[in-house]
C-alpha positions in Angstrom: -150.7 73.5 91.7 -149.4 76.7 93.4 -150.1 76.9 97.1 -152.5 79.9 96.7 -154.7 78.0 94.3 -154.5 74.9 96.5 -155.6 76.9 99.5 -158.5 78.4 97.6 -159.6 75.0 96.4 -159.5 73.6 99.9 -161.5 76.6 101.1 -164.2 75.9 98.5 -164.3 72.2 99.6 -164.5 73.0 103.3 -167.8 73.1 105.3 -169.5 76.5 104.8 -169.1 77.5 108.4 -165.3 77.1 108.1 -164.6 79.0 104.9 -164.5 82.6 106.3 -161.8 81.6 108.7 -159.2 80.7 106.1 -156.4 83.3 105.9 -156.7 85.6 102.9 -153.6 84.4 101.2 -154.4 86.0 97.9 -154.9 89.5 99.3 -151.7 89.3 101.3 -149.8 88.1 98.2 -151.3 90.9 96.1 -150.2 93.5 98.7 -146.6 92.2 98.6 -146.7 92.4 94.8 -148.2 95.9 94.6 -146.7 97.7 97.6 -143.5 96.0 98.6 -141.8 94.5 95.5 -141.1 97.8 93.9 -139.1 98.9 97.0 -137.1 95.7 97.3 -133.7 95.9 98.9 -132.2 93.9 96.0 -130.1 95.9 93.6 -129.3 95.0 90.0 -125.5 94.9 89.5 -125.7 96.5 86.1 -127.3 99.6 87.5 -124.8 100.0 90.4 -122.3 102.7 89.3 -119.9 104.3 91.7 -121.6 107.7 91.2 -124.8 108.6 89.2 -124.2 110.1 85.8 -127.7 111.4 85.6 -129.0 114.1 87.9 -132.3 112.2 88.2 -130.6 109.2 89.6 -130.2 108.7 93.4 -126.9 107.9 94.8 -126.6 104.5 96.6 -127.1 105.9 100.1 -130.1 108.0 99.1 -131.6 105.0 97.2 -131.4 102.8 100.3 -132.9 105.6 102.5 -135.8 106.0 100.1 -136.5 102.3 99.8 -136.3 101.7 103.6 -138.6 104.5 104.3 -141.2 103.1 101.9 -140.7 99.6 103.2 -141.0 100.7 106.8 -144.5 102.0 106.2 -145.7 99.3 103.8 -144.3 96.3 105.8 -145.9 97.7 108.9 -149.2 97.7 107.1 -148.6 94.2 105.8 -147.9 92.8 109.3 -151.0 94.5 110.7 -153.0 92.8 107.9 -151.4 89.4 108.6 -151.9 89.8 112.4 -155.7 90.2 111.8 -155.7 87.0 109.7 -153.8 85.1 112.4 -156.1 86.4 115.2 -159.1 85.3 113.2 -157.6 81.9 112.9 -156.7 81.7 116.6 -160.2 82.8 117.7 -161.7 80.2 115.5 -159.4 77.6 117.0 -160.4 78.6 120.5 -164.1 78.4 119.7 -163.7 74.9 118.3 -161.6 73.7 121.2 -164.3 74.8 123.6 -166.9 72.9 121.5 -164.8 69.8 121.4 -164.1 70.0 125.2 -167.9 70.3 125.9 -168.6 67.3 123.7 -165.8 65.3 125.2 -167.2 65.9 128.7 -170.6 64.7 127.6 -169.3 61.4 126.1 -166.3 60.7 128.3 -168.3 58.5 130.6 -170.0 56.5 127.9 -168.8 53.4 126.1 -169.8 54.4 122.6 -166.9 53.8 120.2 -168.6 55.6 117.4 -168.8 58.8 119.6 -165.1 58.6 120.3 -164.3 58.1 116.7 -166.6 60.9 115.6 -165.0 63.4 118.0 -161.5 62.3 117.1 -162.3 63.0 113.5 -163.3 66.5 114.4 -160.0 67.0 116.2 -158.0 65.7 113.3 -160.0 68.0 110.9 -159.3 71.0 113.1 -155.6 70.1 113.2 -155.4 69.8 109.4 -157.2 73.2 109.1 -154.6 74.8 111.4 -151.7 73.2 109.6 -153.0 74.2 106.2 -153.4 77.9 107.2 -150.1 77.8 109.2 -148.4 76.6 106.0 -149.9 79.6 104.3 -148.5 82.0 106.9 -145.1 80.4 106.5 -145.2 80.8 102.8 -146.5 84.3 102.7 -143.7 85.4 105.2 -141.1 83.7 103.0 -142.5 85.6 100.0 -142.2 88.8 102.0 -138.5 88.0 102.7 -137.9 87.3 99.1 -139.6 90.4 97.7 -138.5 92.9 100.4 -134.9 91.7 100.8 -135.4 91.7 104.6 -135.4 88.6 106.8 -138.5 89.0 109.0 -140.0 85.5 108.7 -138.2 83.9 111.5 -139.0 86.4 114.3 -142.6 86.6 113.1 -143.1 82.8 113.1 -141.6 82.5 116.6 -144.3 85.0 117.8 -146.9 82.3 116.9 -145.5 79.9 119.5 -147.4 81.9 122.2 -150.8 81.5 120.5 -153.3 78.8 121.7 -153.5 77.0 118.4 -149.7 76.4 118.6 -149.9 74.4 121.7 -153.2 73.5 123.4 -152.7 71.2 126.3 -156.4 70.7 126.6 -156.9 69.6 123.0 -153.7 67.4 123.2 -155.0 65.7 126.4 -158.5 65.0 124.8 -156.8 63.7 121.7 -154.6 61.3 123.6 -157.5 60.0 125.7 -159.6 59.4 122.6 -156.8 57.6 120.9 -156.5 55.3 123.9 -160.2 54.7 123.9 -160.3 54.0 120.1 -157.4 51.7 120.4 -159.1 49.9 123.2 -162.0 49.1 120.9 -159.7 47.0 118.7 -159.2 49.8 116.1 -156.0 51.8 115.8 -157.3 54.2 113.2 -160.3 56.3 112.5 -162.3 54.7 109.6 -163.4 56.8 106.7 -167.2 57.3 106.5 -168.9 56.2 103.3 -170.2 59.6 102.5 -168.3 62.8 103.3 -170.1 66.1 103.6 -166.9 67.9 102.6 -163.6 66.8 101.3 -160.7 66.4 103.8 -158.8 69.7 104.1 -155.4 68.2 103.7 -153.9 64.8 104.3 -151.0 64.6 106.7 -148.3 63.6 104.1 -149.3 66.5 101.8 -149.2 68.9 104.8 -145.7 67.8 105.6 -144.5 68.1 102.0 -145.9 71.7 101.8 -144.6 72.9 105.2 -141.4 74.9 105.0 -138.8 73.0 106.9 -137.3 76.1 108.6 -140.2 76.7 111.0 -141.6 74.8 113.9 -145.0 73.2 113.3 -147.8 73.4 115.8 -147.3 70.8 118.5 -150.7 69.1 117.8 -149.0 66.9 115.2 -145.9 66.1 117.4 -147.2 62.9 119.1 -147.7 61.2 115.7 -144.3 62.0 114.3 -140.5 61.6 114.6 -138.5 64.8 113.9 -135.4 65.0 111.8 -133.4 67.9 113.3 -130.4 69.3 111.3 -127.9 71.9 112.4 -125.2 73.3 110.1 -122.3 75.6 111.0 -118.6 76.2 111.3 -118.1 74.9 114.8 -118.0 71.2 114.4 -117.9 69.6 117.9 -119.9 72.5 119.3 -122.6 71.9 116.7 -122.8 68.3 117.8 -122.7 69.2 121.5 -125.5 71.8 121.4 -127.9 69.4 119.5 -127.2 66.6 122.0 -127.6 69.1 124.9 -131.2 69.8 123.7 -131.8 66.0 123.2 -130.7 65.3 126.8 -132.5 68.3 128.3 -135.8 67.2 126.8 -135.3 63.5 127.2 -135.6 62.7 123.5 -135.0 59.2 122.1 -132.3 59.3 119.4 -133.2 56.9 116.6 -130.4 57.7 114.2 -127.8 60.3 113.4 -125.6 61.5 110.5 -122.6 63.8 110.3 -120.9 65.4 107.3 -118.0 67.8 107.2 -116.6 70.1 104.5 -113.5 71.6 105.9 -114.7 73.5 109.0 -118.4 73.4 108.0 -120.3 70.7 109.7 -123.8 69.4 109.3 -125.2 67.2 112.1 -128.6 65.6 111.8 -130.5 63.5 114.3 -133.7 61.6 113.9 -135.5 61.8 117.3 -138.7 60.9 119.0 -140.0 63.5 121.3 -140.9 62.5 124.9 -143.9 64.9 125.0 -145.7 67.6 123.0 -143.5 70.4 124.2 -142.1 72.7 121.5 -139.6 74.2 124.0 -137.0 71.9 122.6 -137.1 73.9 119.3 -136.7 77.2 121.2 -133.7 75.7 123.0 -132.3 74.5 119.7 -132.9 78.0 118.1 -131.0 79.7 120.9 -128.1 77.3 120.5 -128.1 77.8 116.7 -127.9 81.6 117.2 -125.1 81.1 119.8 -122.9 79.2 117.3 -124.0 81.1 114.2 -125.6 77.9 112.8 -128.5 77.2 110.6 -131.3 75.1 112.1 -133.9 73.1 110.1 -136.0 70.1 110.5 -138.6 67.9 108.9 -141.3 65.7 110.3 -141.7 62.0 109.7 -144.8 60.0 110.3 -144.1 57.8 113.2 -146.7 55.3 111.9 -144.5 54.6 108.9 -141.9 52.0 109.8 -138.4 53.3 109.3 -136.8 50.9 106.9 -133.4 52.4 106.4 -130.7 54.5 108.1 -130.4 58.2 107.4 -127.4 57.7 105.2 -129.4 55.3 103.0 -132.5 57.4 102.7 -134.3 57.8 100.4 -132.9 54.8 98.5 -134.6 51.9 100.2 -135.4 48.6 98.3 -132.7 49.1 95.7 -129.5 47.3 94.9 -126.3 48.6 96.6 -123.1 48.8 94.6 -119.8 50.6 94.9 -117.9 52.0 91.9 -114.3 52.9 92.1 -113.1 55.4 89.5 -109.4 55.6 89.0 -106.8 57.5 86.8 -103.2 57.8 88.0 -102.9 61.0 85.9 -105.9 62.6 87.6 -109.7 62.4 87.2 -110.8 65.1 84.7 -113.9 67.2 85.2 -115.1 66.0 81.8 -114.9 62.4 82.8 -116.7 63.1 86.1 -119.4 64.9 84.2 -119.8 62.1 81.6 -119.8 59.6 84.4 -122.6 61.5 86.3 -124.6 61.8 83.1 -124.4 58.0 82.7 -125.7 57.6 86.3 -128.6 59.9 85.6 -129.5 58.2 82.4 -129.6 54.8 84.1 -131.4 56.1 87.2 -128.5 55.2 89.5 -128.4 57.4 92.6 -125.2 58.5 94.4 -125.5 57.9 98.1 -121.9 58.8 99.1 -118.6 59.9 97.6 -115.3 59.2 99.3 -111.9 60.4 98.0 -109.3 57.6 98.2 -106.3 59.5 96.9 -104.8 62.2 99.0 -102.4 63.9 96.6 -103.1 67.4 95.3 -104.3 65.6 92.1 -107.6 63.8 92.5 -106.8 60.3 91.3 -109.5 58.0 92.8 -113.0 58.3 94.2 -115.2 55.6 95.7 -118.9 56.0 94.9 -121.6 54.3 96.9 -124.5 53.8 94.5 -128.2 52.9 94.8 -129.1 50.9 91.7 -132.6 50.1 90.3 -133.6 46.4 90.7 -134.4 46.1 87.0 -131.3 47.7 85.6 -129.8 45.9 82.5 -126.3 45.2 83.9 -125.0 43.8 80.6 -125.8 47.1 78.9 -124.3 49.1 81.8 -121.0 47.2 81.6 -120.8 48.0 77.9 -121.4 51.6 78.5 -118.8 51.6 81.4 -116.2 50.1 79.1 -116.9 52.7 76.4 -116.7 55.5 79.0 -113.4 54.1 80.4 -111.9 53.7 76.9 -112.9 57.2 76.0 -111.3 58.9 79.0 -108.5 56.4 79.9 -110.1 56.1 83.3 -111.1 52.9 85.1 -114.5 52.2 86.6 -114.8 49.1 88.8 -118.3 48.2 89.8 -118.8 45.8 92.7 -121.6 44.6 95.0 -121.5 46.6 98.2 -121.6 43.9 100.8 -119.7 42.6 103.8 -117.1 40.9 101.5 -116.0 44.1 99.8 -113.3 44.8 102.4 -113.2 41.2 103.7 -111.5 39.3 100.9 -109.1 36.6 102.0 -107.4 35.2 98.9 -105.8 36.8 95.9 -105.0 34.8 92.8 -102.7 36.3 90.2 -101.8 35.4 86.7 -98.0 35.7 86.2 -97.0 36.8 82.7 -97.9 40.5 82.0 -99.5 40.7 85.5 -97.0 40.1 88.3 -94.2 40.4 85.8 -94.0 42.5 82.7 -92.7 39.8 80.4 -94.3 36.7 78.8 -91.9 34.0 80.0 -92.3 31.8 76.9 -91.3 34.7 74.7 -88.2 35.2 76.8 -87.3 31.5 76.4 -88.0 31.9 72.6 -85.4 34.6 72.4 -82.7 32.3 73.6 -84.0 29.5 71.3 -84.0 31.8 68.3 -87.8 31.3 67.6 -89.1 34.5 69.1 -91.2 35.6 66.1 -92.9 32.3 65.6 -93.7 32.0 69.3 -94.9 35.6 69.6 -97.3 35.1 66.8 -98.9 32.1 68.5 -98.9 33.8 71.9 -100.8 36.8 70.5 -103.4 34.6 69.0 -103.9 32.7 72.2 -104.1 35.8 74.4 -106.8 37.3 72.1 -108.7 34.0 72.3 -108.3 33.2 68.6 -107.0 29.7 69.1 -107.4 27.1 71.8 -104.9 27.6 74.7 -103.9 24.0 74.9 -103.1 23.8 71.2 -101.2 27.1 71.3 -99.2 25.9 74.3 -98.3 22.6 72.5 -97.2 24.5 69.4 -95.1 27.0 71.3 -93.4 24.5 73.6 -92.6 22.3 70.5 -90.6 25.2 69.1 -88.4 25.2 72.3 -87.0 21.7 71.7 -83.3 21.5 72.4 -83.1 24.8 74.4 -80.7 24.5 77.4 -82.4 24.2 80.8 -79.9 26.8 82.1 -81.7 29.4 80.1 -84.4 29.4 82.8 -81.9 30.7 85.3 -80.7 33.4 82.9 -84.3 34.5 82.5 -84.9 34.8 86.3 -82.1 37.4 86.3 -83.8 39.6 83.8 -87.4 39.3 84.9 -89.0 42.7 85.7 -91.7 42.8 88.3 -94.7 45.0 87.6 -94.7 48.3 89.4 -96.4 48.0 92.7 -96.2 44.1 92.8 -93.9 43.9 95.8 -95.8 46.6 97.7 -99.2 45.1 97.0 -98.2 41.6 98.0 -96.6 42.8 101.2 -99.6 44.9 102.1 -102.0 42.1 101.4 -99.9 39.7 103.5 -100.0 42.2 106.4 -103.8 42.3 106.1 -103.9 38.5 106.5 -104.5 37.5 102.8 -103.3 34.3 101.2 -101.7 34.8 97.8 -101.3 32.5 94.8 -99.9 32.7 91.3 -101.6 30.5 88.8 -99.8 30.7 85.5 -100.1 29.3 82.0 -96.3 29.7 81.9 -93.9 27.4 83.5 -93.3 26.1 87.0 -89.6 27.0 87.5 -90.4 30.7 86.9 -93.6 30.6 88.9 -91.7 29.2 91.8 -89.2 32.0 91.5 -91.9 34.6 91.5 -93.6 33.0 94.5 -90.4 33.2 96.5 -89.7 36.8 95.5 -93.1 38.1 96.3 -93.8 36.0 99.4 -96.7 34.1 97.9 -98.3 31.1 99.4 -99.1 29.0 96.3 -97.7 28.6 92.8 -99.2 26.6 90.0 -98.0 26.5 86.4 -97.2 24.1 83.5 -94.4 21.6 83.9 -91.7 21.5 81.2 -90.3 18.0 80.3 -86.5 17.9 80.1 -84.1 15.4 78.5 -82.9 12.3 80.4 -79.6 14.1 81.2 -81.5 17.1 82.5 -79.7 19.5 80.2 -82.3 20.5 77.5 -86.0 20.9 77.0 -87.7 18.2 75.0 -90.4 20.5 73.6 -93.2 18.9 75.6 -95.1 19.4 78.9 -96.3 16.9 81.4 -99.2 16.9 83.9 -102.5 18.8 83.6 -102.2 21.8 81.3 -102.9 25.1 83.2 -105.4 26.6 80.7 -108.4 28.9 81.5 -110.6 26.1 82.9 -107.7 24.7 85.0 -107.0 28.1 86.5 -110.6 28.4 87.7 -110.4 24.9 89.1 -107.2 25.7 91.0 -108.8 28.9 92.3 -111.6 26.7 93.8 -109.0 24.2 95.2 -107.0 26.9 97.0 -110.2 28.6 98.3 -111.4 25.3 99.8 -108.0 24.7 101.3 -108.1 28.1 103.0 -111.8 27.8 103.9 -112.9 31.0 102.1 -115.9 31.5 99.9 -115.7 32.6 96.2 -116.9 36.0 97.3 -113.8 36.4 99.3 -111.5 35.8 96.4 -109.8 38.3 94.1 -108.4 37.2 90.7 -106.1 39.4 88.6 -105.1 38.6 85.1 -104.7 40.0 81.6 -105.4 37.2 79.1 -108.3 35.4 77.6 -107.3 32.3 79.5 -107.8 34.3 82.7 -111.5 35.1 82.1 -112.8 31.9 83.8 -111.1 32.7 87.1 -111.9 36.4 86.8 -115.6 35.6 86.6 -115.5 33.0 89.4 -113.9 35.3 91.9 -115.8 37.8 94.0 -113.7 40.5 92.4 -112.2 39.8 89.0 -109.7 42.4 87.7 -108.5 42.6 84.1 -105.1 44.3 84.6 -103.9 46.2 81.5 -105.6 43.4 79.5 -106.4 42.8 75.9 -109.6 44.6 74.6 -111.6 41.4 74.4 -110.7 40.6 78.0 -111.6 44.1 79.3 -115.0 43.9 77.7 -115.9 40.7 79.5 -114.1 41.2 82.8 -116.0 42.3 85.9 -113.5 45.1 86.7 -110.4 46.5 85.0 -107.3 48.5 85.9 -105.4 50.2 83.1 -102.8 52.0 85.3 -99.2 51.1 85.6 -99.1 50.0 89.3 -100.6 47.0 90.9 -100.9 49.1 94.0 -104.2 50.4 92.6 -105.8 47.0 93.5 -106.0 48.4 97.0 -108.2 51.3 95.8 -110.7 48.7 94.5 -110.9 47.2 98.0 -111.8 50.7 99.3 -108.5 51.6 101.0 -107.5 55.2 101.1 -104.0 56.6 100.6 -103.7 57.2 104.4 -104.6 53.6 105.1 -102.2 52.4 102.4 -99.4 54.4 103.9 -100.2 52.8 107.3 -99.7 49.4 105.6 -96.4 50.6 104.2 -95.1 51.7 107.7 -95.5 48.3 109.3 
């Protein structure tokens, strides 16, 4: 419902003796429409030529002069009309305050709770009446600004500060005393009567929702509310300083604050509780805002409503908190970001914060802080994220946003095609002359088409008779994945324990452990001939398959006294899925399609360095790690 209709409806519902004192919003609006809009200072670009081509057209300077002269007269008339409405409202307020004061003096010495409550209800009704009409004044002045092209609302509204209804110490004192008396009777609120002679003018929440945030409300509502003050401008520290100066001058209690910066433009917001009913703090803030060419705004919060969240979490209380890291080493495209945002909108996921992780000219990585509905179908979301990632070649890693996000303590890596680019068994097969046969079995195993233990048995059997010295030759040609050394060094500097758990073979896993400075290495053991010269085509000891990898992850975590939430697992094959799902953060690194679909998170970029982005580290922080 439009405000004009709403005001008329409330006027009809009000007690008969109150109706004539409502401001005539409809008449004021009609005057703007008929006598001001046609002389607006807005100009249509298509009609603005350098010089008129028609002798009937006015040049630009003459057009401005004509409109200003008309506006001068008509706006003056409008202000006179509005002043009469405000004076009518103010006189009505004075009359009611006198009546309330007389009644209070009559009942102040009694101990009748019902009399206190009855008078308190009258005060609240009067305040609501004032707020309703005050909102109408705000809105009609905004309408004048919009239709005239002039900005007159702020100076006009500040004139109202000096009117009695804006700040009545007498009414405020009576109200406080009555609240104390009502509270003393064991009741903290004024109960609703069973039968109302007229409907309430406006409930407080709806008043606040309709009140324009730019203007200062009458002080009568201040004792019941906290105020969120916001100042925006180009002078960062000065903006903060002048807000805090006002807070200190008027002895406000700061409940919370928030700061955001876009280049030199700063917005500083504080949620405060006023120490008294004085509105002088807003005059002081307004002076500071003008001094620093800043924009001041505020909104009112009901103090009786318990604050359940911080400012940077509002209004996303009672929802699940997640973080999503989006990553593409070739740059995040605007089309991807648009499609990603559409997905969030469709799933009712709200963005609370965005942090750029990469610092290059090209935007490569963003961390999104998300507020997620409690009833979201996460299985469906993961499918959609996989489709989005595949479509754009961009990774999206979704994680719980909790204390463990940046406080992981153990990273467990697969070896083949993760820490190193090769599959070790394929390299041995090249020397044994059975590369095609082994590769075929390897591919089936990695895609989960055959049991890993069986595939391992078949492949190792094909290696029978291969010289053991081949393993040393393979060490010389192993290629570490891009970023592997940097990632492991960085993680060690951060205090992580690192392990490689491989379905490959122990001699190569031990070599990788030494080269990367890892703490643990587990892999399959190859049996050799009695003379120690050749492979027998068999393994011994427990087979390191998918289940065994997950078990070893648990064993290492227990040995290091860390919880599963503090573990990161990185792998590429189907036999890595068990440990990926067990870890607090499981990352499928350039993995097979089936693995990517089931893995909690994925990275399809060249470098393992990107794991640090998933932990929330920025490029600046990563460079600091490199400098140590």
